[in-house]
MARBA-3410 file (N, C-alpha, C, O; in Angstrom, 1 decimal):
178
-50.8,11.7,-25.8,-50.6,12.5,-24.7,-49.1,13.1,-24.9,-48.2,12.4,-25.1 ~ -49.0,14.4,-24.7,-47.8,15.1,-24.8,-46.9,15.0,-23.5,-47.5,15.3,-22.4 ~ -45.6,14.7,-23.6,-44.8,14.6,-22.4,-44.7,16.0,-21.7,-44.6,17.0,-22.4 ~ -44.6,15.9,-20.4,-44.5,17.2,-19.7,-43.0,17.7,-19.8,-42.1,17.0,-20.2 ~ -42.8,19.0,-19.4,-41.5,19.6,-19.4,-40.6,18.8,-18.4,-39.4,18.6,-18.7
-41.1,18.3,-17.2,-40.2,17.6,-16.3,-39.8,16.2,-16.9,-38.6,15.8,-16.7 ~ -40.7,15.6,-17.7,-40.3,14.3,-18.3,-39.2,14.5,-19.4,-38.3,13.7,-19.5 ~ -39.4,15.6,-20.1,-38.4,15.9,-21.2,-37.0,16.2,-20.5,-36.0,15.8,-21.0 ~ -37.0,17.0,-19.4,-35.8,17.3,-18.7,-35.2,16.0,-18.2,-33.9,15.8,-18.3 ~ -36.0,15.1,-17.6,-35.5,13.9,-17.1,-34.8,13.0,-18.1,-33.8,12.4,-17.9
-35.5,12.9,-19.3,-34.9,12.2,-20.4,-33.5,12.8,-20.8,-32.6,12.1,-21.0 ~ -33.4,14.1,-20.9,-32.2,14.8,-21.3,-31.1,14.5,-20.2,-30.0,14.2,-20.6 ~ -31.4,14.5,-18.9,-30.4,14.3,-17.9,-30.0,12.8,-17.9,-28.8,12.6,-17.7 ~ -30.9,11.9,-18.1,-30.5,10.5,-18.1,-29.7,10.1,-19.4,-28.7,9.3,-19.3 ~ -29.9,10.8,-20.5,-29.1,10.5,-21.7,-27.7,11.1,-21.5,-26.7,10.4,-21.8
-27.6,12.3,-20.9,-26.3,12.8,-20.6,-25.5,11.9,-19.6,-24.3,11.7,-19.8 ~ -26.2,11.5,-18.6,-25.6,10.6,-17.6,-25.1,9.3,-18.3,-24.0,8.8,-17.9 ~ -25.9,8.7,-19.2,-25.5,7.5,-19.8,-24.3,7.7,-20.7,-23.5,6.8,-20.8 ~ -24.2,8.8,-21.4,-23.1,9.1,-22.3,-21.8,9.3,-21.4,-20.8,8.8,-21.8 ~ -21.9,9.9,-20.3,-20.8,10.1,-19.4,-20.3,8.8,-18.9,-19.1,8.5,-18.8
-21.2,7.9,-18.5,-20.8,6.6,-17.9,-20.2,5.8,-19.1,-19.1,5.1,-18.8 ~ -20.7,5.8,-20.3,-20.1,5.1,-21.4,-18.7,5.6,-21.7,-17.9,4.8,-22.0 ~ -18.5,6.9,-21.7,-17.2,7.4,-21.9,-16.2,7.0,-20.9,-15.1,6.6,-21.2 ~ -16.7,7.0,-19.6,-15.8,6.6,-18.5,-15.4,5.2,-18.6,-14.2,4.8,-18.4 ~ -16.3,4.3,-19.0,-16.0,2.9,-19.1,-15.0,2.7,-20.3,-14.1,1.9,-20.2
-15.3,3.4,-21.4,-14.5,3.3,-22.6,-13.0,3.7,-22.3,-12.1,3.1,-22.7 ~ -12.9,4.9,-21.6,-11.6,5.4,-21.3,-10.9,4.4,-20.3,-9.6,4.2,-20.4 ~ -11.6,3.7,-19.4,-11.0,2.8,-18.5,-10.4,1.6,-19.2,-9.5,1.0,-18.7 ~ -10.9,1.3,-20.4,-10.3,0.1,-21.1,-8.9,0.4,-21.6,-8.1,-0.5,-21.8 ~ -8.6,1.7,-21.8,-7.3,2.1,-22.3,-6.3,2.5,-21.3,-5.1,2.7,-21.6
-6.7,2.7,-20.1,-5.9,3.1,-19.0,-5.2,1.8,-18.4,-5.8,0.8,-18.3 ~ -3.9,1.9,-17.9,-3.3,0.7,-17.3,-3.8,0.5,-15.9,-4.2,1.4,-15.2 ~ -3.9,-0.8,-15.5,-4.3,-1.1,-14.2,-3.1,-1.4,-13.2,-3.3,-1.7,-12.1 ~ -1.9,-1.2,-13.8,-0.8,-1.4,-12.9,-0.3,-0.1,-12.2,-0.7,1.0,-12.7 ~ 0.4,-0.2,-11.1,0.7,0.9,-10.3,2.1,0.7,-9.8,2.6,-0.4,-9.7
2.8,1.8,-9.4,4.1,1.8,-8.8,4.1,3.0,-7.8,3.9,4.2,-8.2 ~ 4.3,2.6,-6.5,4.3,3.6,-5.5,5.7,3.6,-4.9,6.2,2.5,-4.5 ~ 6.4,4.7,-4.8,7.8,4.7,-4.3,7.9,5.9,-3.4,7.5,7.0,-3.7 ~ 8.6,5.7,-2.2,8.9,6.7,-1.3,10.3,6.5,-0.8,10.7,5.3,-0.6 ~ 11.0,7.5,-0.5,12.4,7.4,0.0,12.6,8.2,1.3,11.9,9.2,1.5
13.5,7.8,2.1,13.9,8.6,3.3,15.4,8.5,3.4,16.0,7.4,3.1 ~ 16.1,9.6,3.8,17.5,9.6,4.0,17.8,9.5,5.5,17.2,10.3,6.3 ~ 18.6,8.7,5.9,19.0,8.4,7.3,20.4,8.8,7.5,21.3,8.4,6.7 ~ 20.7,9.5,8.5,22.1,9.9,8.8,22.9,8.7,9.3,22.3,7.7,9.7 ~ 24.2,8.8,9.2,25.1,7.7,9.6,24.9,7.4,11.1,25.1,6.3,11.6
24.6,8.4,11.9,24.4,8.3,13.3,23.2,7.4,13.6,23.2,6.7,14.7 ~ 22.2,7.3,12.8,21.0,6.6,13.0,21.0,5.2,12.2,20.0,4.5,12.3 ~ 22.1,4.9,11.6,22.2,3.7,10.8,21.9,2.4,11.5,21.1,1.6,11.1 ~ 22.6,2.3,12.7,22.5,1.2,13.5,21.0,1.0,14.0,20.5,-0.1,14.1 ~ 20.4,2.1,14.4,19.0,2.1,14.9,18.1,1.6,13.7,17.2,0.9,13.9
18.4,2.1,12.5,17.6,1.7,11.4,17.7,0.2,11.1,16.7,-0.4,10.9 ~ 18.9,-0.3,11.2,19.1,-1.8,11.1,18.3,-2.5,12.1,17.7,-3.5,11.8 ~ 18.4,-2.1,13.3,17.7,-2.8,14.4,16.2,-2.7,14.2,15.5,-3.8,14.3 ~ 15.6,-1.6,13.8,14.2,-1.4,13.6,13.7,-2.2,12.4,12.6,-2.7,12.4 ~ 14.6,-2.3,11.3,14.1,-3.0,10.1,14.2,-4.6,10.3,13.3,-5.3,9.8
15.2,-5.1,10.9,15.4,-6.5,11.0,14.9,-7.2,12.2,15.1,-8.4,12.4 ~ 14.3,-6.4,13.1,13.7,-7.0,14.4,12.2,-7.0,14.2,11.6,-5.9,14.3 ~ 11.6,-8.1,14.1,10.1,-8.1,14.0,9.3,-7.3,15.0,8.3,-6.7,14.8 ~ 9.8,-7.4,16.3,9.1,-6.7,17.3,9.1,-5.2,17.1,8.2,-4.5,17.6 ~ 10.1,-4.7,16.4,10.1,-3.2,16.1,9.2,-2.9,15.0,8.8,-1.7,15.0
8.8,-3.8,14.2,7.8,-3.4,13.1,6.5,-3.0,13.7,5.8,-2.2,13.1 ~ 6.1,-3.5,14.9,4.9,-3.1,15.6,4.9,-1.6,15.8,3.9,-0.9,15.7 ~ 6.1,-1.1,16.1,6.3,0.3,16.5,6.2,1.3,15.3,5.7,2.3,15.4 ~ 6.9,0.9,14.2,7.0,1.8,13.1,6.0,1.6,11.9,5.7,2.6,11.2 ~ 5.5,0.4,11.7,4.6,0.1,10.6,3.3,0.7,10.9,2.6,0.3,11.8
2.9,1.6,10.0,1.6,2.3,10.1,0.5,1.4,9.3,0.6,1.2,8.1 ~ -0.5,1.0,10.1,-1.6,0.3,9.5,-2.9,1.1,9.8,-3.2,1.2,11.0 ~ -3.5,1.7,8.8,-4.7,2.5,9.1,-5.8,1.7,9.8,-6.2,0.7,9.2 ~ -6.2,2.2,10.9,-7.3,1.6,11.7,-6.9,0.2,12.2,-7.8,-0.7,12.4 ~ -5.6,-0.1,12.4,-5.2,-1.4,12.8,-3.8,-1.5,13.4,-3.2,-0.4,13.5
-3.3,-2.6,13.7,-2.0,-2.8,14.2,-1.5,-4.2,13.8,-2.2,-5.1,13.4 ~ -0.2,-4.4,13.9,0.5,-5.6,13.5,0.7,-6.4,14.8,1.0,-5.9,15.8 ~ 0.5,-7.7,14.7,0.7,-8.7,15.8,1.9,-9.5,15.4,1.9,-10.2,14.4 ~ 2.9,-9.5,16.3,4.2,-10.3,16.1,4.2,-11.4,17.2,3.9,-11.1,18.3 ~ 4.7,-12.6,16.8,4.9,-13.6,17.7,5.9,-13.2,18.9,6.9,-12.6,18.6
5.6,-13.7,20.0,6.5,-13.4,21.2,7.8,-14.1,20.9,7.9,-15.3,20.4 ~ 8.9,-13.4,21.2,10.2,-14.1,21.1,10.8,-14.0,19.8,11.9,-14.5,19.6 ~ 10.2,-13.4,18.8,10.8,-13.2,17.4,11.9,-12.3,17.5,11.7,-11.1,17.7 ~ 13.1,-12.8,17.2,14.3,-12.0,17.3,14.8,-11.4,16.0,15.3,-10.3,16.0 ~ 14.7,-12.2,15.0,15.3,-11.7,13.7,14.3,-12.0,12.6,13.7,-13.0,12.5
14.2,-11.1,11.7,13.3,-11.2,10.5,13.9,-12.3,9.6,15.1,-12.4,9.3 ~ 13.0,-13.2,9.2,13.4,-14.3,8.4,12.4,-14.6,7.2,11.2,-14.3,7.4 ~ 12.9,-15.1,6.1,12.0,-15.5,5.0,11.0,-16.5,5.5,11.3,-17.4,6.2 ~ 9.7,-16.3,5.1,8.7,-17.2,5.5,7.9,-16.8,6.7,6.8,-17.3,7.0 ~ 8.4,-15.8,7.5,7.7,-15.3,8.7,6.4,-14.7,8.2,6.3,-14.1,7.1
5.4,-14.9,9.0,4.0,-14.3,8.8,3.6,-13.6,10.0,3.6,-14.2,11.1 ~ 3.1,-12.4,9.8,2.6,-11.6,10.9,1.1,-11.2,10.6,0.8,-10.9,9.4 ~ 0.4,-11.1,11.6,-1.1,-10.8,11.5,-1.4,-9.3,11.6,-0.8,-8.6,12.4 ~ -2.3,-8.9,10.7,-2.8,-7.5,10.8,-4.2,-7.6,11.4,-5.0,-8.3,10.9 ~ -4.4,-6.9,12.5,-5.7,-6.9,13.2,-6.2,-5.5,13.1,-5.5,-4.5,13.4
-7.5,-5.3,12.8,-8.1,-4.0,12.6,-8.9,-3.7,13.9,-9.6,-4.6,14.4 ~ -8.8,-2.4,14.3,-9.5,-2.0,15.5,-11.1,-2.1,15.3,-11.6,-1.7,14.3 ~ -11.7,-2.7,16.3,-13.2,-2.8,16.2,-13.7,-3.9,15.3,-14.9,-4.1,15.2 ~ -12.8,-4.6,14.6,-13.2,-5.7,13.7,-12.8,-7.0,14.3,-11.7,-7.2,14.8 ~ -13.7,-7.9,14.3,-13.4,-9.3,14.9,-13.1,-10.3,13.8,-12.4,-11.3,14.0
-13.6,-10.1,12.6,-13.4,-11.0,11.5,-12.4,-10.6,10.5,-11.8,-11.4,9.8 ~ -12.3,-9.3,10.3,-11.4,-8.8,9.3,-10.0,-8.8,9.7,-9.6,-8.2,10.7 ~ -9.1,-9.6,9.1,-7.7,-9.7,9.4,-6.9,-9.8,8.1,-7.4,-10.2,7.1 ~ -5.7,-9.3,8.2,-4.8,-9.4,7.1,-3.5,-10.0,7.5,-3.3,-10.5,8.6 ~ -2.5,-10.0,6.6,-1.2,-10.6,7.0,-0.1,-9.9,6.2,-0.3,-9.3,5.2
1.1,-10.0,6.8,2.4,-9.6,6.1,3.2,-10.9,6.1,3.4,-11.5,7.2 ~ 3.7,-11.2,5.0,4.6,-12.4,4.8,6.0,-11.9,4.3,6.0,-11.2,3.3 ~ 7.0,-12.3,5.0,8.4,-11.9,4.6,8.8,-12.9,3.5,8.8,-14.1,3.7 ~ 9.1,-12.4,2.3,9.5,-13.3,1.2,11.0,-13.5,1.2,11.5,-14.6,1.0 ~ 11.8,-12.4,1.4,13.2,-12.6,1.4,13.9,-11.5,2.2,13.4,-10.3,2.3
15.0,-11.8,2.8,15.7,-10.8,3.7,17.2,-10.9,3.3,17.8,-12.0,3.2 ~ 17.8,-9.8,3.0,19.2,-9.7,2.8,19.8,-8.4,3.5,19.0,-7.7,4.1 ~ 21.0,-8.2,3.5,21.7,-7.1,4.2,21.2,-5.8,3.7,21.3,-4.8,4.3 ~ 20.7,-5.7,2.4,20.4,-4.5,1.8,18.9,-4.4,1.3,18.6,-3.4,0.6 ~ 18.2,-5.4,1.6,16.7,-5.4,1.1,15.9,-6.3,1.9,16.3,-7.3,2.5
14.6,-6.0,2.0,13.6,-6.9,2.6,12.4,-6.9,1.6,11.9,-5.8,1.3 ~ 12.0,-8.1,1.1,10.9,-8.2,0.3,9.8,-8.8,1.1,10.0,-9.8,1.8 ~ 8.6,-8.3,1.0,7.5,-8.8,1.7,6.2,-8.5,1.0,6.1,-7.6,0.2 ~ 5.1,-9.3,1.3,3.8,-9.1,0.7,2.9,-8.8,1.8,2.9,-9.4,2.9 ~ 2.0,-7.9,1.5,0.9,-7.5,2.4,-0.4,-7.9,1.8,-0.7,-7.6,0.7
-1.2,-8.6,2.6,-2.5,-8.9,2.2,-3.5,-8.2,3.2,-3.7,-8.7,4.3 ~ -4.0,-7.0,2.9,-4.8,-6.2,3.8,-6.0,-7.0,4.5,-6.3,-6.7,5.6 ~ -6.6,-7.9,3.7,-7.6,-8.7,4.3,-7.7,-10.0,3.5,-7.0,-10.1,2.5 ~ -8.6,-10.9,3.9,-8.7,-12.2,3.2,-9.2,-12.1,1.8,-9.0,-13.0,1.1 ~ -9.9,-11.0,1.5,-10.5,-11.0,0.2,-9.7,-10.3,-0.9,-10.1,-10.2,-2.1
-8.6,-9.7,-0.5,-7.7,-9.0,-1.5,-6.5,-9.8,-1.9,-6.1,-10.7,-1.2 ~ -5.9,-9.4,-3.0,-4.7,-10.1,-3.5,-3.5,-9.6,-2.7,-3.5,-8.4,-2.2 ~ -2.5,-10.4,-2.5,-1.3,-10.0,-1.8,-0.6,-8.8,-2.7,-0.6,-8.9,-3.9 ~ 0.0,-7.9,-1.9,0.6,-6.7,-2.6,2.1,-6.8,-2.3,2.5,-6.8,-1.1 ~ 2.9,-6.9,-3.3,4.4,-7.0,-3.1,5.0,-5.7,-2.7,4.7,-4.6,-3.3
5.9,-5.7,-1.7,6.5,-4.6,-1.2,8.1,-4.8,-1.2,8.5,-6.0,-1.0 ~ 8.8,-3.8,-1.3,10.3,-3.9,-1.2,10.8,-2.8,-0.4,10.4,-1.6,-0.7 ~ 11.7,-3.0,0.5,12.5,-2.1,1.3,13.9,-2.3,0.9,14.5,-3.3,1.1 ~ 14.5,-1.2,0.3,15.9,-1.3,-0.2,16.8,-0.2,0.5,16.4,0.9,0.5 ~ 17.9,-0.7,1.0,18.9,0.2,1.7,20.1,0.4,0.8,20.7,-0.5,0.3
20.4,1.7,0.6,21.6,2.1,-0.2,22.4,3.1,0.6,21.9,4.1,1.1 ~ 23.7,2.8,0.8,24.6,3.7,1.6,25.5,4.4,0.6,26.1,3.7,-0.3 ~ 25.6,5.7,0.7,26.5,6.4,-0.1,27.9,6.6,0.5,28.1,6.3,1.7 ~ 28.8,7.2,-0.3,30.2,7.5,0.2,30.2,8.6,1.3,31.1,8.7,2.1 ~ 29.1,9.4,1.2,29.0,10.5,2.2,28.5,10.1,3.6,28.5,11.0,4.5
28.2,8.9,3.8,27.7,8.4,5.0,26.2,8.4,5.2,25.6,8.1,6.2 ~ 25.5,8.9,4.2,24.1,9.0,4.2,23.5,7.6,3.7,24.1,7.0,2.8 ~ 22.4,7.2,4.3,21.8,5.9,4.0,20.4,6.3,3.4,19.6,7.0,4.0 ~ 20.1,5.7,2.2,18.8,6.0,1.6,18.0,4.7,1.7,18.5,3.6,1.4 ~ 16.8,4.9,2.3,15.9,3.8,2.4,14.7,4.0,1.4,14.1,5.0,1.4
14.5,3.1,0.5,13.5,3.2,-0.5,12.5,2.1,-0.3,12.8,0.9,-0.2 ~ 11.2,2.5,-0.3,10.1,1.6,-0.2,9.3,1.7,-1.5,8.9,2.7,-1.9 ~ 9.2,0.5,-2.1,8.5,0.4,-3.4,7.4,-0.7,-3.3,7.5,-1.8,-2.8 ~ 6.2,-0.2,-3.8,5.1,-1.1,-4.0,4.7,-1.1,-5.4,4.5,0.0,-6.0 ~ 4.6,-2.3,-6.0,4.4,-2.3,-7.5,3.5,-3.5,-7.7,3.7,-4.6,-7.2
2.5,-3.3,-8.6,1.6,-4.5,-8.9,0.6,-4.1,-9.9,0.6,-3.0,-10.5 ~ -0.4,-4.9,-9.9,-1.6,-4.7,-10.9,-2.8,-4.9,-10.1,-3.0,-5.9,-9.4 ~ -3.8,-4.0,-10.2,-5.0,-4.1,-9.5,-6.0,-5.0,-10.3,-6.0,-5.1,-11.5 ~ -6.8,-5.8,-9.5,-7.8,-6.6,-10.1,-9.2,-6.3,-9.5,-9.7,-7.0,-8.7 ~ -9.7,-5.2,-9.9,-11.0,-4.7,-9.4,-12.0,-4.4,-10.6,-12.8,-3.5,-10.5
-11.9,-5.2,-11.6,-12.8,-5.0,-12.7,-12.5,-3.7,-13.5,-11.3,-3.3,-13.6 ~ -13.5,-3.1,-14.0,-13.3,-1.9,-14.8,-12.9,-0.7,-14.0,-12.6,0.3,-14.5 ~ -13.0,-0.9,-12.7,-12.5,0.2,-11.8,-11.0,0.2,-11.6,-10.5,1.2,-11.0 ~ -10.4,-0.9,-11.9,-8.9,-1.0,-11.7,-8.1,0.2,-12.2,-7.2,0.7,-11.4 ~ -8.3,0.6,-13.4,-7.5,1.8,-13.9,-7.7,3.0,-13.1,-6.7,3.8,-12.9
-8.9,3.2,-12.7,-9.2,4.5,-11.9,-8.6,4.4,-10.5,-8.1,5.4,-9.9 ~ -8.6,3.2,-9.9,-8.0,3.0,-8.6,-6.5,3.1,-8.7,-5.9,3.6,-7.8 ~ -5.9,2.6,-9.8,-4.5,2.7,-10.0,-4.0,4.2,-10.1,-2.9,4.5,-9.7 ~ -4.9,5.0,-10.6,-4.6,6.4,-10.7,-4.4,7.1,-9.3,-3.6,8.0,-9.1 ~ -5.2,6.6,-8.3,-5.2,7.2,-7.0,-4.5,6.4,-6.0,-4.4,6.7,-4.8
-3.9,5.2,-6.4,-3.2,4.3,-5.5,-2.0,5.0,-4.8,-1.8,4.8,-3.7 ~ -1.4,5.8,-5.6,-0.2,6.6,-5.1,-0.5,7.4,-3.9,0.2,7.5,-2.9 ~ -1.7,8.1,-4.0,-2.1,8.9,-2.9,-2.6,8.1,-1.7,-2.3,8.5,-0.5 ~ -3.4,7.0,-2.0,-3.9,6.2,-0.9,-2.8,5.5,-0.1,-2.8,5.6,1.1 ~ -2.0,4.7,-0.8,-1.0,3.9,-0.1,0.3,4.8,0.3,1.0,4.6,1.2
0.5,5.9,-0.6,1.7,6.7,-0.3,1.7,7.4,1.1,2.7,7.5,1.7 ~ 0.5,7.8,1.5,0.4,8.4,2.8,0.8,7.4,3.9,1.4,7.8,4.9 ~ 0.3,6.2,3.8,0.6,5.2,4.8,2.2,4.9,4.8,2.8,4.7,5.9 ~ 2.7,4.8,3.6,4.2,4.6,3.6,5.0,5.7,4.2,5.9,5.5,4.9 ~ 4.5,7.0,3.9,5.2,8.1,4.4,5.2,8.2,5.9,6.2,8.5,6.6
4.1,7.8,6.5,3.9,7.7,8.0,4.8,6.6,8.5,5.5,6.9,9.5 ~ 4.8,5.5,7.9,5.7,4.4,8.4,7.2,4.8,8.3,7.9,4.5,9.2 ~ 7.6,5.4,7.2,9.0,5.8,7.1,9.3,6.9,8.1,10.5,7.0,8.7 ~ 8.4,7.8,8.4,8.7,8.9,9.4,8.8,8.2,10.8,9.7,8.6,11.5 ~ 8.0,7.2,11.1,8.1,6.5,12.4,9.4,5.7,12.4,10.1,5.6,13.5
9.8,5.2,11.3,11.1,4.4,11.3,12.3,5.3,11.4,13.3,4.8,12.0 ~ 12.3,6.5,11.0,13.4,7.4,11.0,13.4,8.3,12.3,14.3,9.1,12.4 ~ 12.6,8.0,13.2,12.6,8.8,14.4,13.7,8.5,15.3,13.8,9.1,16.4
END
């Protein structure tokens, strides 16, 4: 029995699709799975004290930290940010999905913390670094750096991580600088 034109076309399409998938997987083996996301904001000297208050007071993090479809929960009475502090991330409409932010270290010019968006993901290291220039301008730099662990999709996710997380960082920095 001779194959129909539709069957021949289907074979052709599936072979092309298989070649495309194999090429994508092969390319993924050579792409790095690590990422670096960096955003900066300049704060005037007039707002420096406000910046310090918002950065080092956990209750203020609720106001400026942007969490897509969620919010940060801080313990009542928390006055100063300290190493080892843990804050809960609660997502809107979700009763079981929760994440956390853990403060790793706090100094006068940097805050190191890890964000775990939910229980199933790896913690993501974050750094907030403050640099003051001679002109009175303060530079706040937020850096997220790490390696994705999502199988063969990791390199492709790393390519778009800057766009995904970068918009959340930009929103948080804009809220912080208000």
